[in-house]
VEXDREN-2710 file (C-alpha; in Angstrom, 1 decimal):
% VEXDREN-2710
k/r/px/py/pz
1/MET/-9.8/-3.8/203.3
2/PRO/-12.2/-5.0/206.0
3/ASN/-12.4/-8.8/206.7
4/THR/-16.0/-8.9/205.4
5/HIS/-14.7/-8.3/201.8
6/ARG/-12.2/-11.2/201.7
7/PRO/-12.9/-13.8/199.0
8/GLN/-14.7/-16.8/200.6
9/ALA/-14.2/-19.6/198.2
10/TRP/-15.4/-22.2/200.7
11/LEU/-18.8/-20.5/200.7
12/ARG/-19.0/-20.7/196.9
13/ARG/-18.0/-24.4/197.0
14/LEU/-20.7/-25.1/199.6
15/ARG/-23.3/-23.4/197.4
16/MET/-22.1/-25.4/194.4
17/ARG/-22.3/-28.7/196.3
18/ARG/-25.8/-27.8/197.5
19/THR/-26.9/-27.0/193.9
20/ALA/-25.3/-30.3/192.7
21/ARG/-27.1/-32.3/195.3
22/ARG/-30.4/-30.7/194.4
23/ALA/-29.9/-31.4/190.7
24/ALA/-29.0/-35.0/191.6
25/HIS/-32.1/-35.3/193.6
26/LEU/-34.2/-34.1/190.6
27/LEU/-32.5/-36.8/188.5
28/GLU/-33.3/-39.7/190.8
29/PRO/-36.1/-41.7/189.3
30/LYS/-39.3/-41.8/191.1
31/LEU/-40.5/-45.3/190.8
32/PRO/-44.2/-46.1/190.4
33/ARG/-45.6/-48.3/193.2
34/ASP/-48.1/-51.1/193.0
35/ALA/-51.0/-51.6/195.4
36/ALA/-48.8/-53.3/197.9
37/GLY/-46.3/-50.3/197.9
38/ILE/-43.6/-52.2/196.1
39/ALA/-41.7/-50.2/193.6
40/ALA/-42.0/-51.4/190.0
41/ALA/-38.9/-51.5/187.8
42/PRO/-39.1/-48.6/185.4
43/THR/-38.2/-48.9/181.8
44/PRO/-34.9/-47.3/180.7
45/ALA/-36.8/-44.9/178.4
46/ALA/-38.8/-43.6/181.3
47/ILE/-35.6/-43.0/183.3
48/LEU/-34.1/-41.1/180.4
49/ALA/-37.2/-39.0/179.9
50/ARG/-37.3/-38.0/183.6
51/GLY/-33.6/-37.1/183.5
52/HIS/-34.1/-35.0/180.4
53/ASP/-37.0/-33.1/181.9
54/ALA/-34.9/-32.3/185.0
55/LEU/-32.0/-31.0/182.8
56/VAL/-34.3/-28.9/180.7
57/ARG/-35.7/-27.2/183.8
58/ALA/-32.2/-26.6/185.2
59/ALA/-30.9/-23.0/184.8
60/PRO/-28.2/-22.7/182.1
61/PHE/-24.7/-21.9/183.0
62/ASP/-23.9/-18.3/182.2
63/LEU/-20.2/-18.2/181.3
64/LEU/-20.0/-14.4/181.0
65/ARG/-21.4/-14.0/184.5
66/ALA/-19.0/-16.5/185.9
67/LEU/-16.1/-14.8/184.1
68/ALA/-17.2/-11.4/185.6
69/ALA/-17.3/-13.0/189.1
70/HIS/-13.9/-14.6/188.7
71/ASP/-12.5/-11.3/187.5
72/HIS/-14.0/-9.5/190.5
73/THR/-12.6/-12.1/192.9
74/LEU/-9.2/-11.9/191.2
75/GLU/-9.2/-8.1/191.5
76/ARG/-10.0/-8.2/195.3
77/ALA/-7.4/-10.9/195.9
78/TYR/-4.8/-8.9/194.0
79/LEU/-5.6/-5.7/195.9
80/VAL/-5.3/-7.5/199.3
81/ALA/-2.0/-9.1/198.3
82/ARG/-0.6/-5.8/197.0
83/LYS/-1.6/-3.9/200.1
84/ALA/0.0/-6.5/202.3
85/ALA/3.2/-6.3/200.3
86/SER/3.3/-2.5/200.3
87/ASP/2.8/-2.6/204.1
88/ASN/5.9/-4.9/204.4
89/ARG/3.8/-7.7/205.9
90/ARG/4.8/-11.3/205.2
91/ILE/2.9/-12.7/202.3
92/GLU/2.5/-16.3/201.1
93/PRO/4.3/-17.5/197.9
94/ALA/1.0/-17.8/196.2
95/ALA/0.2/-14.1/196.9
96/ASP/3.6/-13.1/195.6
97/TRP/3.0/-15.1/192.5
98/LEU/-0.4/-13.4/192.0
99/ILE/1.1/-10.0/192.3
100/ASP/3.7/-10.9/189.7
101/ASN/1.4/-12.7/187.3
102/VAL/-2.1/-11.3/187.6
103/TYR/-1.8/-10.0/184.0
104/LEU/-1.6/-13.6/182.7
105/ILE/-4.9/-14.5/184.3
106/ARG/-6.5/-11.3/183.2
107/ASN/-5.4/-11.9/179.6
108/ARG/-6.9/-15.4/179.7
109/ILE/-10.2/-14.1/181.0
110/ARG/-10.2/-11.5/178.3
111/GLU/-9.4/-14.1/175.6
112/VAL/-12.3/-16.3/176.7
113/ARG/-14.7/-13.3/176.8
114/GLU/-13.6/-12.3/173.2
115/SER/-14.1/-15.9/171.9
116/LEU/-17.7/-16.0/173.1
END
């Protein structure tokens, strides 16, 4: 398998961090300012209302799509580990565990899908 198809978890983590920072930025209260430019203290209800509006606008988490992505990543990692093992290359203990126990993870993913 070419190197361009290797799972890149760090890239997904980076994207998740960026999304979290953007969401946190939306939740920051924008304080009204008086004529002198000094921020007035907002009431707690106003802060809650702004936070609610930002959460309502946020895209919902799609568990089925996430499960499909995890299943796809698992399949790619399994194929890479199995190919390395069949080529008699040295593999890490985690890859060896994945080869032996991939069915456990697939069963859990299937159970979660069925329970939705």
